[in-house]
N, CA, C, O and the ligand as a Tripos MOL2 file, in Angstrom:
@<TRIPOS>MOLECULE
protein
  309   307    78     0     0
PROTEIN
NO_CHARGES

@<TRIPOS>ATOM
      1 N         -20.6150   10.3220    4.9790 N.3       1 MET1
      2 CA        -20.6820    9.3150    6.0530 C.3       1 MET1
      3 C         -20.8790   10.0150    7.3970 C.2       1 MET1
      4 O         -20.0070   10.7530    7.8530 O.2       1 MET1
      5 N         -22.0110    9.7810    8.0150 N.am      2 SER2
      6 CA        -22.2380   10.3520    9.3420 C.3       2 SER2
      7 C         -22.5180    9.2230   10.3350 C.2       2 SER2
      8 O         -22.6020    8.0540    9.9590 O.2       2 SER2
      9 N         -22.6580    9.5890   11.5910 N.am      3 GLY3
     10 CA        -22.9200    8.5640   12.5930 C.3       3 GLY3
     11 C         -21.7190    7.6650   12.7600 C.2       3 GLY3
     12 O         -20.5910    8.1450   12.8670 O.2       3 GLY3
     13 N         -21.9510    6.3550   12.7830 N.am      4 CYS4
     14 CA        -20.8570    5.4340   13.0110 C.3       4 CYS4
     15 C         -20.7500    4.4360   11.8750 C.2       4 CYS4
     16 O         -21.6130    4.3990   10.9980 O.2       4 CYS4
     17 N         -19.7150    3.6380   11.8820 N.am      5 GLY5
     18 CA        -19.4820    2.6720   10.8280 C.3       5 GLY5
     19 C         -20.2140    1.3600   11.0490 C.2       5 GLY5
     20 O         -20.8250    1.1270   12.0920 O.2       5 GLY5
     21 N         -20.1310    0.4950   10.0150 N.am      6 CYS6
     22 CA        -20.8120   -0.8020   10.0720 C.3       6 CYS6
     23 C         -20.3490   -1.6270   11.2700 C.2       6 CYS6
     24 O         -21.1520   -2.2620   11.9530 O.2       6 CYS6
     25 N         -19.0570   -1.6060   11.5050 N.am      7 GLU7
     26 CA        -18.5110   -2.4530   12.5540 C.3       7 GLU7
     27 C         -19.1030   -2.0900   13.9150 C.2       7 GLU7
     28 O         -19.5090   -2.9550   14.6900 O.2       7 GLU7
     29 N         -19.1380   -0.7850   14.1790 N.am      8 HIS8
     30 CA        -19.6730   -0.3080   15.4530 C.3       8 HIS8
     31 C         -21.1670   -0.5980   15.5540 C.2       8 HIS8
     32 O         -21.6620   -1.0330   16.5940 O.2       8 HIS8
     33 N         -21.8760   -0.3490   14.4520 N.am      9 ALA9
     34 CA        -23.3260   -0.5680   14.4650 C.3       9 ALA9
     35 C         -23.6380   -2.0290   14.7490 C.2       9 ALA9
     36 O         -24.5040   -2.3360   15.5680 O.2       9 ALA9
     37 N         -22.9310   -2.9340   14.0690 N.am     10 ARG10
     38 CA        -23.2270   -4.3590   14.2310 C.3      10 ARG10
     39 C         -22.8270   -4.8770   15.5990 C.2      10 ARG10
     40 O         -23.4730   -5.7700   16.1470 O.2      10 ARG10
     41 N         -21.7590   -4.3130   16.1500 N.am     11 ALA11
     42 CA        -21.3200   -4.7410   17.4750 C.3      11 ALA11
     43 C         -22.3670   -4.4070   18.5280 C.2      11 ALA11
     44 O         -22.4410   -5.0570   19.5710 O.2      11 ALA11
     45 N         -23.1880   -3.3750   18.2440 N.am     12 ASN12
     46 CA        -24.1640   -2.9250   19.2400 C.3      12 ASN12
     47 C         -25.6050   -3.2610   18.8770 C.2      12 ASN12
     48 O         -26.5420   -2.8980   19.5880 O.2      12 ASN12
     49 N         -25.7630   -3.9670   17.7510 N.am     13 LEU13
     50 CA        -27.0970   -4.2350   17.2210 C.3      13 LEU13
     51 C         -27.9700   -5.0290   18.1890 C.2      13 LEU13
     52 O         -29.1380   -4.7080   18.4080 O.2      13 LEU13
     53 N         -27.3810   -6.0580   18.7550 N.am     14 GLU14
     54 CA        -28.1540   -6.9360   19.6290 C.3      14 GLU14
     55 C         -28.6500   -6.1740   20.8630 C.2      14 GLU14
     56 O         -29.8030   -6.3150   21.2690 O.2      14 GLU14
     57 N         -27.7570   -5.3610   21.4560 N.am     15 GLU15
     58 CA        -28.1390   -4.5690   22.6250 C.3      15 GLU15
     59 C         -29.2150   -3.5520   22.2700 C.2      15 GLU15
     60 O         -30.1300   -3.2920   23.0510 O.2      15 GLU15
     61 N         -29.0850   -2.9780   21.0670 N.am     16 LEU16
     62 CA        -30.0680   -1.9900   20.6180 C.3      16 LEU16
     63 C         -31.4520   -2.6180   20.5440 C.2      16 LEU16
     64 O         -32.4270   -2.0450   21.0310 O.2      16 LEU16
     65 N         -31.5350   -3.7960   19.9320 N.am     17 ILE17
     66 CA        -32.8180   -4.4670   19.7440 C.3      17 ILE17
     67 C         -33.4040   -4.8880   21.0910 C.2      17 ILE17
     68 O         -34.6180   -4.8370   21.2880 O.2      17 ILE17
     69 N         -32.5490   -5.3000   22.0060 N.am     18 ARG18
     70 CA        -33.0290   -5.6970   23.3330 C.3      18 ARG18
     71 C         -33.3530   -4.4970   24.2110 C.2      18 ARG18
     72 O         -33.8760   -4.6530   25.3140 O.2      18 ARG18
     73 N         -33.0430   -3.3000   23.7220 N.am     19 GLY19
     74 CA        -33.3090   -2.1010   24.5070 C.3      19 GLY19
     75 C         -32.3160   -1.9210   25.6370 C.2      19 GLY19
     76 O         -32.6280   -1.2980   26.6520 O.2      19 GLY19
     77 N         -31.1070   -2.4700   25.4630 N.am     20 GLU20
     78 CA        -30.1180   -2.4120   26.5410 C.3      20 GLU20
     79 C         -29.1140   -1.2720   26.3740 C.2      20 GLU20
     80 O         -28.2320   -1.0770   27.2100 O.2      20 GLU20
     81 N         -29.2640   -0.5220   25.2760 N.am     21 LEU21
     82 CA        -28.3390    0.5970   25.0630 C.3      21 LEU21
     83 C         -28.9100    1.8730   25.6790 C.2      21 LEU21
     84 O         -30.1220    2.0850   25.7170 O.2      21 LEU21
     85 N         -27.9820    2.7240   26.1670 N.am     22 ARG22
     86 CA        -28.4180    4.0400   26.6270 C.3      22 ARG22
     87 C         -28.8270    4.8700   25.4190 C.2      22 ARG22
     88 O         -28.3150    4.6670   24.3190 O.2      22 ARG22
     89 N         -29.7430    5.7970   25.6220 N.am     23 GLU23
     90 CA        -30.2930    6.5710   24.5060 C.3      23 GLU23
     91 C         -29.1950    7.2910   23.7310 C.2      23 GLU23
     92 O         -29.2670    7.3980   22.5070 O.2      23 GLU23
     93 N         -28.1750    7.7880   24.4410 N.am     24 GLY24
     94 CA        -27.0770    8.4890   23.7860 C.3      24 GLY24
     95 C         -26.2700    7.5910   22.8530 C.2      24 GLY24
     96 O         -25.6740    8.0670   21.8870 O.2      24 GLY24
     97 N         -26.2520    6.2890   23.1460 N.am     25 ASP25
     98 CA        -25.5190    5.3540   22.2990 C.3      25 ASP25
     99 C         -26.3580    4.8850   21.1210 C.2      25 ASP25
    100 O         -25.8200    4.4640   20.0960 O.2      25 ASP25
    101 N         -27.6880    4.9590   21.2700 N.am     26 CYS26
    102 CA        -28.5960    4.4870   20.2170 C.3      26 CYS26
    103 C         -28.5650    5.3970   18.9990 C.2      26 CYS26
    104 O         -28.6200    4.9180   17.8660 O.2      26 CYS26
    105 N         -28.4780    6.6990   19.2190 N.am     27 GLY27
    106 CA        -28.6050    7.6790   18.1530 C.3      27 GLY27
    107 C         -27.7430    7.4020   16.9320 C.2      27 GLY27
    108 O         -28.2670    7.2180   15.8340 O.2      27 GLY27
    109 N         -26.4130    7.3710   17.1130 N.am     28 PRO28
    110 CA        -25.5240    7.1500   15.9600 C.3      28 PRO28
    111 C         -25.7980    5.8240   15.2610 C.2      28 PRO28
    112 O         -25.6480    5.7230   14.0430 O.2      28 PRO28
    113 N         -26.1960    4.8160   16.0140 N.am     29 ILE29
    114 CA        -26.4450    3.5010   15.4190 C.3      29 ILE29
    115 C         -27.7300    3.5360   14.5970 C.2      29 ILE29
    116 O         -27.7870    2.9890   13.4960 O.2      29 ILE29
    117 N         -28.7710    4.1910   15.1470 N.am     30 ARG30
    118 CA        -30.0130    4.3340   14.3810 C.3      30 ARG30
    119 C         -29.7680    5.1350   13.1030 C.2      30 ARG30
    120 O         -30.3100    4.8120   12.0450 O.2      30 ARG30
    121 N         -28.9540    6.1750   13.2080 N.am     31 GLU31
    122 CA        -28.6100    6.9700   12.0220 C.3      31 GLU31
    123 C         -27.9300    6.0930   10.9850 C.2      31 GLU31
    124 O         -28.2290    6.1700    9.7930 O.2      31 GLU31
    125 N         -27.0210    5.2690   11.4510 N.am     32 HIS32
    126 CA        -26.3110    4.3900   10.5280 C.3      32 HIS32
    127 C         -27.2700    3.4100    9.8580 C.2      32 HIS32
    128 O         -27.1830    3.1680    8.6540 O.2      32 HIS32
    129 N         -28.1790    2.8550   10.6410 N.am     33 LEU33
    130 CA        -29.1390    1.8920   10.0960 C.3      33 LEU33
    131 C         -30.0220    2.5360    9.0330 C.2      33 LEU33
    132 O         -30.4240    1.8920    8.0640 O.2      33 LEU33
    133 N         -30.3190    3.8340    9.2380 N.am     34 ALA34
    134 CA        -31.1550    4.5340    8.2610 C.3      34 ALA34
    135 C         -30.4480    4.6780    6.9210 C.2      34 ALA34
    136 O         -31.0930    4.7690    5.8760 O.2      34 ALA34
    137 N         -29.1130    4.7000    6.9560 N.am     35 GLU35
    138 CA        -28.3340    4.9450    5.7400 C.3      35 GLU35
    139 C         -27.7890    3.6710    5.1100 C.2      35 GLU35
    140 O         -27.4590    3.6560    3.9240 O.2      35 GLU35
    141 N         -27.6920    2.6090    5.8910 N.am     36 CYS36
    142 CA        -26.9540    1.4280    5.4350 C.3      36 CYS36
    143 C         -27.8910    0.2260    5.3390 C.2      36 CYS36
    144 O         -28.3260   -0.3110    6.3580 O.2      36 CYS36
    145 N         -28.1990   -0.1940    4.1130 N.am     37 SER37
    146 CA        -29.1480   -1.2970    3.9310 C.3      37 SER37
    147 C         -28.5670   -2.6220    4.4150 C.2      37 SER37
    148 O         -29.3060   -3.5040    4.8510 O.2      37 SER37
    149 N         -27.2470   -2.7640    4.3390 N.am     38 GLU38
    150 CA        -26.6350   -4.0120    4.7980 C.3      38 GLU38
    151 C         -26.8330   -4.2140    6.2940 C.2      38 GLU38
    152 O         -27.1210   -5.3180    6.7580 O.2      38 GLU38
    153 N         -26.6720   -3.1200    7.0370 N.am     39 CYS39
    154 CA        -26.8640   -3.2260    8.4810 C.3      39 CYS39
    155 C         -28.3500   -3.3600    8.8320 C.2      39 CYS39
    156 O         -28.7060   -3.9720    9.8390 O.2      39 CYS39
    157 N         -29.2160   -2.7760    7.9840 N.am     40 ARG40
    158 CA        -30.6570   -2.9790    8.2040 C.3      40 ARG40
    159 C         -31.0210   -4.4460    8.0450 C.2      40 ARG40
    160 O         -31.8230   -4.9730    8.8160 O.2      40 ARG40
    161 N         -30.4370   -5.1150    7.0490 N.am     41 ASP41
    162 CA        -30.6620   -6.5520    6.8740 C.3      41 ASP41
    163 C         -30.2280   -7.3090    8.1200 C.2      41 ASP41
    164 O         -30.9160   -8.2080    8.6050 O.2      41 ASP41
    165 N         -29.0630   -6.9120    8.6200 N.am     42 GLU42
    166 CA        -28.5050   -7.5500    9.8100 C.3      42 GLU42
    167 C         -29.4430   -7.3440   11.0080 C.2      42 GLU42
    168 O         -29.6560   -8.2510   11.8130 O.2      42 GLU42
    169 N         -29.9950   -6.1290   11.1020 N.am     43 GLN43
    170 CA        -30.9300   -5.8040   12.1780 C.3      43 GLN43
    171 C         -32.1670   -6.6980   12.0780 C.2      43 GLN43
    172 O         -32.6760   -7.1940   13.0830 O.2      43 GLN43
    173 N         -32.6390   -6.8930   10.8360 N.am     44 GLN44
    174 CA        -33.8160   -7.7310   10.6020 C.3      44 GLN44
    175 C         -33.5670   -9.1560   11.0720 C.2      44 GLN44
    176 O         -34.4270   -9.7770   11.6960 O.2      44 GLN44
    177 N         -32.3820   -9.6630   10.7650 N.am     45 VAL45
    178 CA        -32.0140  -11.0150   11.1870 C.3      45 VAL45
    179 C         -32.0610  -11.1260   12.7060 C.2      45 VAL45
    180 O         -32.6120  -12.0820   13.2510 O.2      45 VAL45
    181 N         -31.4780  -10.1400   13.3830 N.am     46 PHE46
    182 CA        -31.4540  -10.1570   14.8460 C.3      46 PHE46
    183 C         -32.8600  -10.0660   15.4210 C.2      46 PHE46
    184 O         -33.1840  -10.7230   16.4100 O.2      46 PHE46
    185 N         -33.6960   -9.2350   14.7830 N.am     47 GLU47
    186 CA        -35.0700   -9.0880   15.2720 C.3      47 GLU47
    187 C         -35.8450  -10.3880   15.1090 C.2      47 GLU47
    188 O         -36.5580  -10.8120   16.0180 O.2      47 GLU47
    189 N         -35.7030  -11.0170   13.9490 N.am     48 ASN48
    190 CA        -36.3680  -12.3050   13.7220 C.3      48 ASN48
    191 C         -35.9140  -13.3220   14.7570 C.2      48 ASN48
    192 O         -36.7130  -14.0860   15.2990 O.2      48 ASN48
    193 N         -34.6250  -13.3140   15.0170 N.am     49 LEU49
    194 CA        -34.0510  -14.2550   15.9740 C.3      49 LEU49
    195 C         -34.6080  -13.9900   17.3770 C.2      49 LEU49
    196 O         -34.9760  -14.9200   18.0940 O.2      49 LEU49
    197 N         -34.6650  -12.7190   17.7510 N.am     50 THR50
    198 CA        -35.1770  -12.3440   19.0670 C.3      50 THR50
    199 C         -36.6310  -12.7700   19.2240 C.2      50 THR50
    200 O         -37.0200  -13.3000   20.2650 O.2      50 THR50
    201 N         -37.4400  -12.5350   18.1760 N.am     51 VAL51
    202 CA        -38.8510  -12.9240   18.2050 C.3      51 VAL51
    203 C         -38.9860  -14.4340   18.2950 C.2      51 VAL51
    204 O         -39.8070  -14.9460   19.0570 O.2      51 VAL51
    205 N         -38.1790  -15.1510   17.5130 N.am     52 ALA52
    206 CA        -38.2440  -16.6100   17.5030 C.3      52 ALA52
    207 C         -37.8940  -17.1780   18.8730 C.2      52 ALA52
    208 O         -38.5260  -18.1220   19.3470 O.2      52 ALA52
    209 N         -36.8850  -16.5940   19.4970 N.am     53 VAL53
    210 CA        -36.4610  -17.0690   20.8150 C.3      53 VAL53
    211 C         -37.5430  -16.7800   21.8500 C.2      53 VAL53
    212 O         -37.8190  -17.6130   22.7140 O.2      53 VAL53
    213 N         -38.1620  -15.5860   21.7620 N.am     54 ARG54
    214 CA        -39.2390  -15.2430   22.7010 C.3      54 ARG54
    215 C         -40.3950  -16.2210   22.5720 C.2      54 ARG54
    216 O         -40.9280  -16.7010   23.5720 O.2      54 ARG54
    217 N         -40.7810  -16.5150   21.3220 N.am     55 ARG55
    218 CA        -41.8750  -17.4640   21.0750 C.3      55 ARG55
    219 C         -41.5330  -18.8140   21.6620 C.2      55 ARG55
    220 O         -42.3730  -19.4750   22.2730 O.2      55 ARG55
    221 N         -40.2860  -19.2160   21.4690 N.am     56 ALA56
    222 CA        -39.8470  -20.5250   21.9490 C.3      56 ALA56
    223 C         -39.9500  -20.5960   23.4620 C.2      56 ALA56
    224 O         -40.2330  -21.6530   24.0250 O.2      56 ALA56
    225 N         -39.7160  -19.4530   24.1220 N.am     57 CYS57
    226 CA        -39.7560  -19.4220   25.5840 C.3      57 CYS57
    227 C         -41.1840  -19.4410   26.1180 C.2      57 CYS57
    228 O         -41.4190  -19.8280   27.2630 O.2      57 CYS57
    229 N         -42.1430  -19.0210   25.2800 N.am     58 GLU58
    230 CA        -43.5330  -18.9590   25.7310 C.3      58 GLU58
    231 C         -44.1800  -20.3320   25.7820 C.2      58 GLU58
    232 O         -45.0630  -20.5730   26.6050 O.2      58 GLU58
    233 N         -43.7540  -21.2210   24.9210 N.am     59 GLY59
    234 CA        -44.3360  -22.5600   24.8860 C.3      59 GLY59
    235 C         -43.2490  -23.6010   24.8400 C.2      59 GLY59
    236 O         -42.0650  -23.2700   24.9060 O.2      59 GLY59
    237 N         -43.6310  -24.8430   24.7300 N.am     60 PRO60
    238 CA        -42.6280  -25.8910   24.5930 C.3      60 PRO60
    239 C         -41.8760  -25.7240   23.2740 C.2      60 PRO60
    240 O         -42.4920  -25.6740   22.2090 O.2      60 PRO60
    241 N         -40.5590  -25.6400   23.3430 N.am     61 ALA61
    242 CA        -39.7570  -25.3940   22.1480 C.3      61 ALA61
    243 C         -39.5470  -26.6860   21.3710 C.2      61 ALA61
    244 O         -39.0620  -27.6790   21.9120 O.2      61 ALA61
    245 N         -39.9140  -26.6580   20.1090 N.am     62 PRO62
    246 CA        -39.6430  -27.8490   19.3030 C.3      62 PRO62
    247 C         -38.1420  -28.0760   19.1810 C.2      62 PRO62
    248 O         -37.3700  -27.1200   19.1060 O.2      62 PRO62
    249 N         -37.7370  -29.3130   19.1610 N.am     63 ALA63
    250 CA        -36.3080  -29.6380   19.1090 C.3      63 ALA63
    251 C         -35.6640  -29.0910   17.8500 C.2      63 ALA63
    252 O         -34.4540  -28.8680   17.8050 O.2      63 ALA63
    253 N         -36.4920  -28.8740   16.8120 N.am     64 SER64
    254 CA        -35.9410  -28.4470   15.5270 C.3      64 SER64
    255 C         -35.8200  -26.9360   15.4230 C.2      64 SER64
    256 O         -35.3400  -26.4290   14.4090 O.2      64 SER64
    257 N         -36.2480  -26.1980   16.4600 N.am     65 LEU65
    258 CA        -36.3010  -24.7350   16.3550 C.3      65 LEU65
    259 C         -34.9380  -24.1320   16.0790 C.2      65 LEU65
    260 O         -34.7880  -23.2890   15.1950 O.2      65 LEU65
    261 N         -33.9490  -24.5670   16.8390 N.am     66 ARG66
    262 CA        -32.6020  -24.0440   16.6750 C.3      66 ARG66
    263 C         -32.1240  -24.2490   15.2370 C.2      66 ARG66
    264 O         -31.5420  -23.3650   14.6090 O.2      66 ARG66
    265 N         -32.3940  -25.4410   14.7570 N.am     67 GLU67
    266 CA        -32.0440  -25.8070   13.3780 C.3      67 GLU67
    267 C         -32.7280  -24.8560   12.3920 C.2      67 GLU67
    268 O         -32.1060  -24.3720   11.4470 O.2      67 GLU67
    269 N         -34.0090  -24.6010   12.6280 N.am     68 THR68
    270 CA        -34.7970  -23.7300   11.7380 C.3      68 THR68
    271 C         -34.2090  -22.3290   11.7130 C.2      68 THR68
    272 O         -34.0770  -21.7270   10.6480 O.2      68 THR68
    273 N         -33.8570  -21.8110   12.8740 N.am     69 ILE69
    274 CA        -33.3070  -20.4590   12.9560 C.3      69 ILE69
    275 C         -31.9810  -20.3910   12.2160 C.2      69 ILE69
    276 O         -31.7390  -19.4670   11.4400 O.2      69 ILE69
    277 N         -31.1300  -21.3670   12.4590 N.am     70 ILE70
    278 CA        -29.8110  -21.3710   11.8240 C.3      70 ILE70
    279 C         -29.9530  -21.4580   10.3060 C.2      70 ILE70
    280 O         -29.2310  -20.7840    9.5710 O.2      70 ILE70
    281 N         -30.8840  -22.2910    9.8390 N.am     71 THR71
    282 CA        -31.1050  -22.4220    8.4010 C.3      71 THR71
    283 C         -31.5780  -21.1080    7.8020 C.2      71 THR71
    284 O         -31.1000  -20.6990    6.7440 O.2      71 THR71
    285 N         -32.5210  -20.4360    8.4770 N.am     72 SER72
    286 CA        -33.0410  -19.1830    7.9290 C.3      72 SER72
    287 C         -31.9730  -18.0930    7.9370 C.2      72 SER72
    288 O         -31.9670  -17.2270    7.0620 O.2      72 SER72
    289 N         -31.0770  -18.1270    8.9090 N.am     73 LEU73
    290 CA        -29.9710  -17.1680    8.9340 C.3      73 LEU73
    291 C         -29.0370  -17.4210    7.7550 C.2      73 LEU73
    292 O         -28.5590  -16.4820    7.1190 O.2      73 LEU73
    293 N         -28.7800  -18.6890    7.4720 N.am     74 ARG74
    294 CA        -27.9050  -19.0270    6.3510 C.3      74 ARG74
    295 C         -28.5070  -18.5640    5.0360 C.2      74 ARG74
    296 O         -27.7960  -18.0830    4.1540 O.2      74 ARG74
    297 N         -29.8340  -18.7140    4.9070 N.am     75 ASP75
    298 CA        -30.5060  -18.3200    3.6640 C.3      75 ASP75
    299 C         -30.3490  -16.8340    3.3910 C.2      75 ASP75
    300 O         -30.3080  -16.4090    2.2370 O.2      75 ASP75
    301 N         -30.2630  -16.0500    4.4490 N.am     76 LEU76
    302 CA        -30.1970  -14.6030    4.2990 C.3      76 LEU76
    303 C         -28.8070  -14.1370    3.8980 C.2      76 LEU76
    304 O         -28.6310  -13.0030    3.4520 O.2      76 LEU76
    305 N         -27.8210  -15.0110    4.0570 N.am     77 HIS77
    306 CA        -26.4580  -14.5650    3.7570 C.3      77 HIS77
    307 C         -25.8640  -15.2380    2.5350 C.2      77 HIS77
    308 O         -24.7230  -14.9570    2.1680 O.2      77 HIS77
    309 ZN        -23.5430   -0.5080    7.8830 Zn       78 ZN78
@<TRIPOS>BOND
     1     1     2 1
     2     2     3 1
     3     3     4 2
     4     3     5 am
     5     5     6 1
     6     6     7 1
     7     7     8 2
     8     7     9 am
     9     9    10 1
    10    10    11 1
    11    11    12 2
    12    11    13 am
    13    13    14 1
    14    14    15 1
    15    15    16 2
    16    15    17 am
    17    17    18 1
    18    18    19 1
    19    19    20 2
    20    19    21 am
    21    21    22 1
    22    22    23 1
    23    23    24 2
    24    23    25 am
    25    25    26 1
    26    26    27 1
    27    27    28 2
    28    27    29 am
    29    29    30 1
    30    30    31 1
    31    31    32 2
    32    31    33 am
    33    33    34 1
    34    34    35 1
    35    35    36 2
    36    35    37 am
    37    37    38 1
    38    38    39 1
    39    39    40 2
    40    39    41 am
    41    41    42 1
    42    42    43 1
    43    43    44 2
    44    43    45 am
    45    45    46 1
    46    46    47 1
    47    47    48 2
    48    47    49 am
    49    49    50 1
    50    50    51 1
    51    51    52 2
    52    51    53 am
    53    53    54 1
    54    54    55 1
    55    55    56 2
    56    55    57 am
    57    57    58 1
    58    58    59 1
    59    59    60 2
    60    59    61 am
    61    61    62 1
    62    62    63 1
    63    63    64 2
    64    63    65 am
    65    65    66 1
    66    66    67 1
    67    67    68 2
    68    67    69 am
    69    69    70 1
    70    70    71 1
    71    71    72 2
    72    71    73 am
    73    73    74 1
    74    74    75 1
    75    75    76 2
    76    75    77 am
    77    77    78 1
    78    78    79 1
    79    79    80 2
    80    79    81 am
    81    81    82 1
    82    82    83 1
    83    83    84 2
    84    83    85 am
    85    85    86 1
    86    86    87 1
    87    87    88 2
    88    87    89 am
    89    89    90 1
    90    90    91 1
    91    91    92 2
    92    91    93 am
    93    93    94 1
    94    94    95 1
    95    95    96 2
    96    95    97 am
    97    97    98 1
    98    98    99 1
    99    99   100 2
   100    99   101 am
   101   101   102 1
   102   102   103 1
   103   103   104 2
   104   103   105 am
   105   105   106 1
   106   106   107 1
   107   107   108 2
   108   107   109 am
   109   109   110 1
   110   110   111 1
   111   111   112 2
   112   111   113 am
   113   113   114 1
   114   114   115 1
   115   115   116 2
   116   115   117 am
   117   117   118 1
   118   118   119 1
   119   119   120 2
   120   119   121 am
   121   121   122 1
   122   122   123 1
   123   123   124 2
   124   123   125 am
   125   125   126 1
   126   126   127 1
   127   127   128 2
   128   127   129 am
   129   129   130 1
   130   130   131 1
   131   131   132 2
   132   131   133 am
   133   133   134 1
   134   134   135 1
   135   135   136 2
   136   135   137 am
   137   137   138 1
   138   138   139 1
   139   139   140 2
   140   139   141 am
   141   141   142 1
   142   142   143 1
   143   143   144 2
   144   143   145 am
   145   145   146 1
   146   146   147 1
   147   147   148 2
   148   147   149 am
   149   149   150 1
   150   150   151 1
   151   151   152 2
   152   151   153 am
   153   153   154 1
   154   154   155 1
   155   155   156 2
   156   155   157 am
   157   157   158 1
   158   158   159 1
   159   159   160 2
   160   159   161 am
   161   161   162 1
   162   162   163 1
   163   163   164 2
   164   163   165 am
   165   165   166 1
   166   166   167 1
   167   167   168 2
   168   167   169 am
   169   169   170 1
   170   170   171 1
   171   171   172 2
   172   171   173 am
   173   173   174 1
   174   174   175 1
   175   175   176 2
   176   175   177 am
   177   177   178 1
   178   178   179 1
   179   179   180 2
   180   179   181 am
   181   181   182 1
   182   182   183 1
   183   183   184 2
   184   183   185 am
   185   185   186 1
   186   186   187 1
   187   187   188 2
   188   187   189 am
   189   189   190 1
   190   190   191 1
   191   191   192 2
   192   191   193 am
   193   193   194 1
   194   194   195 1
   195   195   196 2
   196   195   197 am
   197   197   198 1
   198   198   199 1
   199   199   200 2
   200   199   201 am
   201   201   202 1
   202   202   203 1
   203   203   204 2
   204   203   205 am
   205   205   206 1
   206   206   207 1
   207   207   208 2
   208   207   209 am
   209   209   210 1
   210   210   211 1
   211   211   212 2
   212   211   213 am
   213   213   214 1
   214   214   215 1
   215   215   216 2
   216   215   217 am
   217   217   218 1
   218   218   219 1
   219   219   220 2
   220   219   221 am
   221   221   222 1
   222   222   223 1
   223   223   224 2
   224   223   225 am
   225   225   226 1
   226   226   227 1
   227   227   228 2
   228   227   229 am
   229   229   230 1
   230   230   231 1
   231   231   232 2
   232   231   233 am
   233   233   234 1
   234   234   235 1
   235   235   236 2
   236   235   237 am
   237   237   238 1
   238   238   239 1
   239   239   240 2
   240   239   241 am
   241   241   242 1
   242   242   243 1
   243   243   244 2
   244   243   245 am
   245   245   246 1
   246   246   247 1
   247   247   248 2
   248   247   249 am
   249   249   250 1
   250   250   251 1
   251   251   252 2
   252   251   253 am
   253   253   254 1
   254   254   255 1
   255   255   256 2
   256   255   257 am
   257   257   258 1
   258   258   259 1
   259   259   260 2
   260   259   261 am
   261   261   262 1
   262   262   263 1
   263   263   264 2
   264   263   265 am
   265   265   266 1
   266   266   267 1
   267   267   268 2
   268   267   269 am
   269   269   270 1
   270   270   271 1
   271   271   272 2
   272   271   273 am
   273   273   274 1
   274   274   275 1
   275   275   276 2
   276   275   277 am
   277   277   278 1
   278   278   279 1
   279   279   280 2
   280   279   281 am
   281   281   282 1
   282   282   283 1
   283   283   284 2
   284   283   285 am
   285   285   286 1
   286   286   287 1
   287   287   288 2
   288   287   289 am
   289   289   290 1
   290   290   291 1
   291   291   292 2
   292   291   293 am
   293   293   294 1
   294   294   295 1
   295   295   296 2
   296   295   297 am
   297   297   298 1
   298   298   299 1
   299   299   300 2
   300   299   301 am
   301   301   302 1
   302   302   303 1
   303   303   304 2
   304   303   305 am
   305   305   306 1
   306   306   307 1
   307   307   308 2
@<TRIPOS>SUBSTRUCTURE
     1 MET1         2 RESIDUE 1 A MET
     2 SER2         6 RESIDUE 1 A SER
     3 GLY3        10 RESIDUE 1 A GLY
     4 CYS4        14 RESIDUE 1 A CYS
     5 GLY5        18 RESIDUE 1 A GLY
     6 CYS6        22 RESIDUE 1 A CYS
     7 GLU7        26 RESIDUE 1 A GLU
     8 HIS8        30 RESIDUE 1 A HIS
     9 ALA9        34 RESIDUE 1 A ALA
    10 ARG10       38 RESIDUE 1 A ARG
    11 ALA11       42 RESIDUE 1 A ALA
    12 ASN12       46 RESIDUE 1 A ASN
    13 LEU13       50 RESIDUE 1 A LEU
    14 GLU14       54 RESIDUE 1 A GLU
    15 GLU15       58 RESIDUE 1 A GLU
    16 LEU16       62 RESIDUE 1 A LEU
    17 ILE17       66 RESIDUE 1 A ILE
    18 ARG18       70 RESIDUE 1 A ARG
    19 GLY19       74 RESIDUE 1 A GLY
    20 GLU20       78 RESIDUE 1 A GLU
    21 LEU21       82 RESIDUE 1 A LEU
    22 ARG22       86 RESIDUE 1 A ARG
    23 GLU23       90 RESIDUE 1 A GLU
    24 GLY24       94 RESIDUE 1 A GLY
    25 ASP25       98 RESIDUE 1 A ASP
    26 CYS26      102 RESIDUE 1 A CYS
    27 GLY27      106 RESIDUE 1 A GLY
    28 PRO28      110 RESIDUE 1 A PRO
    29 ILE29      114 RESIDUE 1 A ILE
    30 ARG30      118 RESIDUE 1 A ARG
    31 GLU31      122 RESIDUE 1 A GLU
    32 HIS32      126 RESIDUE 1 A HIS
    33 LEU33      130 RESIDUE 1 A LEU
    34 ALA34      134 RESIDUE 1 A ALA
    35 GLU35      138 RESIDUE 1 A GLU
    36 CYS36      142 RESIDUE 1 A CYS
    37 SER37      146 RESIDUE 1 A SER
    38 GLU38      150 RESIDUE 1 A GLU
    39 CYS39      154 RESIDUE 1 A CYS
    40 ARG40      158 RESIDUE 1 A ARG
    41 ASP41      162 RESIDUE 1 A ASP
    42 GLU42      166 RESIDUE 1 A GLU
    43 GLN43      170 RESIDUE 1 A GLN
    44 GLN44      174 RESIDUE 1 A GLN
    45 VAL45      178 RESIDUE 1 A VAL
    46 PHE46      182 RESIDUE 1 A PHE
    47 GLU47      186 RESIDUE 1 A GLU
    48 ASN48      190 RESIDUE 1 A ASN
    49 LEU49      194 RESIDUE 1 A LEU
    50 THR50      198 RESIDUE 1 A THR
    51 VAL51      202 RESIDUE 1 A VAL
    52 ALA52      206 RESIDUE 1 A ALA
    53 VAL53      210 RESIDUE 1 A VAL
    54 ARG54      214 RESIDUE 1 A ARG
    55 ARG55      218 RESIDUE 1 A ARG
    56 ALA56      222 RESIDUE 1 A ALA
    57 CYS57      226 RESIDUE 1 A CYS
    58 GLU58      230 RESIDUE 1 A GLU
    59 GLY59      234 RESIDUE 1 A GLY
    60 PRO60      238 RESIDUE 1 A PRO
    61 ALA61      242 RESIDUE 1 A ALA
    62 PRO62      246 RESIDUE 1 A PRO
    63 ALA63      250 RESIDUE 1 A ALA
    64 SER64      254 RESIDUE 1 A SER
    65 LEU65      258 RESIDUE 1 A LEU
    66 ARG66      262 RESIDUE 1 A ARG
    67 GLU67      266 RESIDUE 1 A GLU
    68 THR68      270 RESIDUE 1 A THR
    69 ILE69      274 RESIDUE 1 A ILE
    70 ILE70      278 RESIDUE 1 A ILE
    71 THR71      282 RESIDUE 1 A THR
    72 SER72      286 RESIDUE 1 A SER
    73 LEU73      290 RESIDUE 1 A LEU
    74 ARG74      294 RESIDUE 1 A ARG
    75 ASP75      298 RESIDUE 1 A ASP
    76 LEU76      302 RESIDUE 1 A LEU
    77 HIS77      306 RESIDUE 1 A HIS
    78 ZN78       309 GROUP 0 **** ****
């Protein structure tokens, strides 16, 4: 076991994806993601969510979008 644990990685996942973490903080989390498929899945969920939200902001957001995102998150777990 190197880098950091699941709890730490997941607590910082959202900031990592948004590019809000300092480079020194990213390293251990990226290392963890490389080793831990569960956290990679979690990262994928956050990335999909981030992309979906960005798309929603670019155009008129359908009222059902939030529902769609929540449903797809449930399917993954
Ligand atoms: Zn993990």
